[in-house]
MIMAR-784275 format. One line per 10 residues: their letters; for each residue x negated, z, y negated of N, C-alpha, C. Coordinates in Angstrom, 1 decimal, decimal comma, padded with zeros to 4 digits. Layout:
a	X/Z/Y/X/Z/Y/X/Z/Y; ...
***
This chain:
mkafrvvlav	-000,8/000,0/001,2/000,0/000,0/000,0/-000,9/000,0/-001,3; -002,0/000,7/-001,2/-002,9/000,8/-002,4/-003,5/-000,6/-002,6; -003,8/-001,3/-001,6/-004,4/-002,6/-001,7/-003,4/-003,6/-002,4; -002,1/-003,4/-002,0/-001,1/-004,3/-002,6/-001,0/-004,0/-004,1; -001,0/-002,8/-004,5/-000,9/-002,4/-005,9/-002,1/-003,0/-006,7; -003,3/-003,0/-006,1/-004,5/-003,5/-006,8/-004,3/-005,0/-006,9; -003,9/-005,7/-005,9/-003,7/-007,2/-005,9/-002,6/-007,5/-007,0; -001,6/-006,8/-007,0/-000,5/-007,0/-007,9/-001,0/-006,8/-009,4; -001,8/-005,7/-009,6/-002,3/-005,5/-010,9/-003,2/-006,6/-011,4; -004,1/-007,1/-010,5/-004,9/-008,2/-010,8/-004,1/-009,5/-011,2
lvltafsapa	-003,1/-009,8/-010,4/-002,3/-010,9/-010,7/-001,5/-010,8/-012,0; -001,0/-009,6/-012,3/-000,4/-009,4/-013,6/-001,3/-009,6/-014,8; -002,5/-009,0/-014,7/-003,5/-009,1/-015,7/-003,9/-010,6/-015,9; -004,1/-011,3/-014,8/-004,5/-012,7/-014,9/-003,4/-013,5/-015,6; -002,2/-013,3/-015,2/-001,0/-014,0/-015,8/-000,9/-013,8/-017,3; -001,2/-012,6/-017,8/-001,1/-012,3/-019,2/-002,3/-012,7/-020,0; -003,4/-012,9/-019,3/-004,6/-013,3/-020,1/-004,8/-014,8/-020,0; -004,1/-015,5/-019,2/-004,3/-017,0/-019,0/-004,0/-017,7/-020,3; -003,0/-017,4/-021,2/-002,8/-018,1/-022,4/-004,0/-018,0/-023,4; -004,7/-016,9/-023,4/-005,9/-016,7/-024,2/-007,0/-017,7/-023,8
favdlksdsf	-007,2/-017,9/-022,5/-008,2/-018,8/-022,0/-007,8/-020,2/-022,2; -006,5/-020,5/-022,2/-006,0/-021,8/-022,3/-006,3/-022,4/-023,6; -006,4/-021,6/-024,7/-006,7/-022,1/-026,0/-008,1/-022,7/-026,0; -009,1/-022,0/-025,3/-010,4/-022,6/-025,3/-010,5/-023,8/-024,4; -009,7/-023,9/-023,4/-009,7/-025,0/-022,5/-009,1/-026,3/-023,1; -008,1/-026,1/-023,9/-007,4/-027,2/-024,5/-007,9/-027,7/-025,8; -008,7/-026,9/-026,5/-009,2/-027,2/-027,8/-010,4/-028,1/-027,7; -010,5/-029,1/-028,5/-011,7/-029,9/-028,6/-012,8/-029,1/-029,4; -014,0/-029,4/-029,1/-015,1/-028,8/-029,8/-015,6/-029,7/-030,9; -016,0/-029,1/-032,0/-016,5/-029,9/-033,1/-017,8/-029,2/-033,5
qvtgtvsamd	-018,6/-029,9/-034,3/-019,8/-029,3/-034,9/-020,1/-029,9/-036,3; -020,7/-029,1/-037,1/-021,1/-029,6/-038,4/-022,5/-029,1/-038,7; -023,3/-029,9/-039,2/-024,7/-029,6/-039,6/-024,8/-029,7/-041,1; -025,3/-028,6/-041,7/-025,5/-028,6/-043,2/-026,2/-027,4/-043,6; -026,0/-027,1/-044,9/-026,7/-025,9/-045,5/-025,7/-024,8/-045,7; -026,1/-023,6/-045,3/-025,2/-022,4/-045,5/-025,1/-022,1/-047,0; -023,9/-022,1/-047,6/-023,7/-021,9/-049,0/-023,2/-020,4/-049,2; -022,6/-019,8/-048,2/-022,1/-018,5/-048,3/-021,9/-017,9/-046,9; -022,0/-016,6/-046,8/-021,8/-016,0/-045,4/-021,5/-014,5/-045,6; -020,6/-014,0/-044,8/-020,3/-012,6/-044,8/-020,1/-012,2/-043,3
dstitvmkgk	-019,5/-011,0/-043,1/-019,3/-010,6/-041,7/-018,3/-011,4/-041,0; -017,3/-012,1/-041,7/-016,2/-012,8/-041,0/-016,2/-014,3/-041,2; -017,0/-014,8/-042,1/-017,0/-016,2/-042,4/-018,4/-016,8/-042,6; -018,5/-018,1/-042,4/-019,7/-018,8/-042,8/-019,3/-020,1/-043,5; -019,8/-020,4/-044,6/-019,5/-021,7/-045,3/-020,7/-022,6/-045,3; -020,5/-023,8/-044,8/-021,5/-024,8/-044,6/-021,2/-026,0/-045,5; -022,1/-026,5/-046,3/-022,0/-027,6/-047,1/-022,7/-028,8/-046,4; -021,9/-029,9/-046,2/-022,4/-031,1/-045,6/-022,2/-032,2/-046,7; -023,2/-032,5/-047,5/-023,0/-033,3/-048,6/-022,1/-032,6/-049,6; -021,0/-033,3/-050,0/-020,0/-032,6/-050,9/-018,9/-032,0/-050,2
erfhitkdaa	-018,9/-032,1/-048,8/-017,8/-031,4/-048,0/-018,2/-030,0/-047,7; -017,2/-029,1/-047,8/-017,3/-027,7/-047,6/-016,6/-027,3/-046,3; -017,2/-026,7/-045,4/-016,6/-026,2/-044,1/-016,6/-024,7/-044,2; -015,5/-024,1/-044,3/-015,3/-022,6/-044,3/-014,8/-022,2/-042,9; -015,7/-021,6/-042,1/-015,4/-021,3/-040,7/-015,4/-019,8/-040,5; -014,4/-019,3/-039,7/-014,3/-017,9/-039,4/-015,3/-017,6/-038,2; -015,9/-016,4/-038,3/-016,7/-015,9/-037,2/-016,4/-014,5/-037,0; -016,9/-013,9/-035,8/-016,7/-012,5/-035,6/-017,9/-012,0/-034,9; -017,8/-010,8/-034,4/-019,0/-010,1/-033,7/-019,4/-010,8/-032,5; -018,5/-011,6/-031,8/-018,8/-012,3/-030,6/-019,5/-013,7/-030,9
tkmtgevkvg	-019,6/-014,1/-032,1/-020,2/-015,3/-032,5/-021,7/-015,2/-032,3; -022,2/-016,2/-031,5/-023,7/-016,1/-031,1/-024,5/-016,7/-032,3; -025,4/-016,0/-032,8/-026,2/-016,4/-034,0/-027,6/-016,4/-033,5; -028,3/-017,6/-033,5/-029,7/-017,7/-033,1/-030,5/-018,3/-034,2; -031,7/-017,9/-034,3/-032,6/-018,4/-035,4/-032,3/-017,6/-036,6; -032,9/-018,1/-037,7/-032,7/-017,5/-039,0/-031,5/-018,1/-039,7; -030,4/-017,4/-039,9/-029,2/-017,8/-040,5/-029,0/-017,0/-041,7; -029,1/-017,6/-042,9/-028,9/-017,0/-044,2/-028,5/-018,1/-045,2; -028,1/-017,7/-046,4/-027,7/-018,6/-047,4/-029,0/-019,5/-047,7; -028,7/-020,8/-047,7/-029,8/-021,7/-047,9/-030,4/-022,3/-046,7
skvtvhykmy	-030,1/-021,7/-045,5/-030,6/-022,2/-044,2/-029,9/-023,5/-043,8; -030,6/-024,4/-043,1/-029,9/-025,5/-042,5/-029,5/-025,0/-041,1; -028,2/-025,3/-040,8/-027,6/-024,8/-039,5/-026,7/-025,9/-038,9; -026,5/-025,7/-037,6/-025,5/-026,5/-036,9/-024,5/-025,5/-036,3; -023,2/-025,6/-036,7/-022,2/-024,7/-036,3/-021,3/-025,5/-035,3; -021,0/-024,9/-034,1/-020,1/-025,5/-033,1/-018,8/-024,6/-033,3; -017,7/-025,3/-033,4/-016,4/-024,6/-033,6/-015,3/-025,3/-032,9; -014,1/-024,6/-032,8/-012,9/-025,2/-032,3/-011,8/-024,9/-033,2; -010,8/-025,8/-033,2/-009,6/-025,6/-034,0/-008,3/-025,7/-033,1; -007,4/-024,9/-033,5/-006,1/-024,9/-032,8/-005,0/-024,3/-033,8
avdvegkaap	-003,8/-024,8/-033,6/-002,7/-024,4/-034,5/-002,2/-023,0/-034,1; -002,0/-022,2/-035,1/-001,5/-020,8/-034,9/000,0/-020,9/-035,1; 000,5/-021,7/-036,1/001,9/-021,8/-036,4/002,2/-023,2/-036,9; 003,3/-023,7/-036,5/003,7/-025,0/-037,0/005,2/-024,9/-037,5; 005,5/-025,3/-038,7/006,8/-025,3/-039,3/007,3/-026,7/-039,6; 008,4/-027,1/-039,0/008,9/-028,4/-039,3/009,7/-028,4/-040,6; 009,7/-029,5/-041,3/010,5/-029,6/-042,5/011,4/-030,9/-042,4; 012,6/-030,9/-042,9/013,5/-032,0/-042,9/012,9/-033,1/-043,7; 013,0/-034,3/-043,2/012,5/-035,5/-044,0/013,4/-035,7/-045,2; 012,8/-036,1/-046,4/013,6/-036,3/-047,6/014,6/-037,5/-047,4
akk	015,8/-037,3/-047,9/016,8/-038,4/-047,8/016,3/-039,7/-048,5; 016,6/-040,8/-047,9/016,2/-042,1/-048,5/017,3/-042,5/-049,4; 016,9/-043,1/-050,5/017,8/-043,6/-051,5/018,2/-045,0/-051,3
***
């Protein structure tokens, strides 16, 4: 009976954590190479020519080499929708 409870607990945890992993599996990966123009604990801003990339980061973000304002970096990132709101199309005249 104890083994059944353990297996059931593992299955339930797997079922509830699967959507979190699905985001990583379904999202395309992107990268940008440029100069760091700003950085704090939760974001890094990279300038590629005149384009600005403001990217969120956290404690799990792997940082290698010297990363500071003015450094040239390559950032690998993913994008996914958090919320999508539909709007009615405007009436045609």
